[in-house]
C-alpha positions as CSV (number, residue, x, y, z in Angstrom):
1,M,23.5,20.4,25.5
2,K,25.0,21.7,22.0
3,F,27.3,18.4,22.0
4,V,24.3,16.1,22.8
5,N,22.4,17.7,19.8
6,Y,25.6,17.6,17.7
7,F,26.3,13.9,18.3
8,L,22.0,12.9,17.6
9,R,22.7,14.3,14.3
10,W,25.1,11.5,13.5
11,I,22.8,8.8,14.5
12,P,21.2,7.1,11.9
13,K,17.5,7.5,11.9
14,E,14.8,4.7,11.6
15,I,14.1,4.4,8.1
16,P,10.0,4.6,7.6
17,K,8.6,1.2,6.8
18,P,6.2,1.0,3.9
19,V,2.8,0.6,4.8
20,G,1.6,-1.8,2.1
21,R,-1.4,-1.7,0.0
22,W,-2.7,0.9,2.3
23,R,-0.5,3.6,1.3
24,I,-1.4,6.3,-0.9
25,E,-0.8,5.8,-4.5
26,E,-0.2,8.4,-7.0
27,C,-1.1,6.3,-10.1
28,H,-4.7,6.2,-10.6
29,K,-4.8,2.7,-12.2
30,Q,-3.0,1.4,-9.4
31,M,-5.5,3.4,-7.0
32,N,-8.6,1.8,-8.9
33,Q,-7.1,-1.7,-8.8
34,K,-6.4,-1.4,-4.8
35,I,-10.1,-0.2,-4.5
36,D,-11.6,-3.3,-6.6
37,L,-9.0,-5.7,-4.7
38,S,-10.7,-4.3,-1.3
39,N,-14.1,-4.5,-2.4
40,E,-13.5,-7.8,-3.5
41,D,-11.9,-8.8,0.1
42,H,-14.7,-6.8,1.8
43,C,-17.3,-8.9,-0.2
44,G,-16.2,-12.5,0.5
45,P,-16.0,-15.8,-1.1
46,C,-18.5,-14.6,-3.8
47,G,-15.7,-14.1,-6.2
48,Q,-17.5,-11.7,-8.8
49,Y,-14.1,-9.8,-9.1
50,A,-12.0,-12.7,-10.2
51,L,-14.7,-14.1,-12.5
52,E,-14.4,-11.0,-14.4
53,K,-11.1,-10.8,-14.6
54,H,-10.8,-14.4,-15.9
55,L,-13.6,-13.6,-18.6
56,K,-11.4,-10.6,-19.8
57,N,-7.9,-12.4,-19.8
58,P,-8.8,-16.3,-20.6
């Protein structure tokens, strides 16, 4: 049994895959942007967030 455990140590483990935009952000600016974008996705086609961004950065 020790041989099996020793052998399993040398088999590469699967690398965890990134979970996309639902991972926990360390940066508050990125976290707030993610919250705004998720709210925009939920609200639908109103486009309020896009209009605000366009008015701030023409």
